[in-house]
Steps between C-alpha positions, in 0.01 A plus 500: 500500500721727285804609723728754370877431553637707787846605611629650823707805412676760718496846384824717520362669824475145668118484477390135435231455224334237301498524113240317304469449136136441350458279194235706335408240247387281793324731727132457394375640833656836396376492135473293185828523326826690593385852427181451697681331779747795524215740541338288759823450692561875495153568625534256781848612604391875486207420715724334759726800513197733547360277775843498683524870471136536638635343816439130463837370641407141440500553114827412344537723217781539246790736556571762230342454172224233562551308177784529254466331157786277410412440139180365344403209742680596827476760779682581815377607834720544819352457845638573859587195692240436771641303804261248654402142492285398208199282544387233272177492283231311691644503828266556797496854637487582866208707621731806530620455151152474368407837683810655348404387147160641542630832610763513228229420230262758651781775469601392160127523363423830680806682395428730191768538254519638156569177324554453130229322308526121482562415132416142540192361301358288751302185382155458644529330844407128490231519769260235378647198696664453829867595549710259695839660504522563875293520818362838399455445137127440484427814721730699271306356189172612651620839570654547154163367351295739708725815426631414151369821357669727758819298476512539112413881533808544739726371214360721235 
């Protein structure tokens, strides 16, 4: 997993924020190479800003300019600090948490925003064999397989 370095910073007005610096040369999920990764990161962060502005209070969007280029291979984004207790990947969810996740996902996927196009050239999904990366991997593979054409259209 690629994680960007992050720093806790405090603005002059006392607002706590988190600054992250993305290594664009190592962000293949945003695009192949630094130029494409910067475009992909800008599209993703701009979409987050629009989703937050559309009323999705659970979307943590960058403050100010979503992405600031710091030279050829790096970019800065600054986010508000969100108080809370983080979970851990793979930990069991309570029934109440599962309901909340479904509600959040439903709101996310039914909120229309004017999002920038995704510049990422996605490879064809590998759907020929089973996926074993988690408890829902195989169900996800079948859904991607059955709807690959629609998924690809959404990114064009």
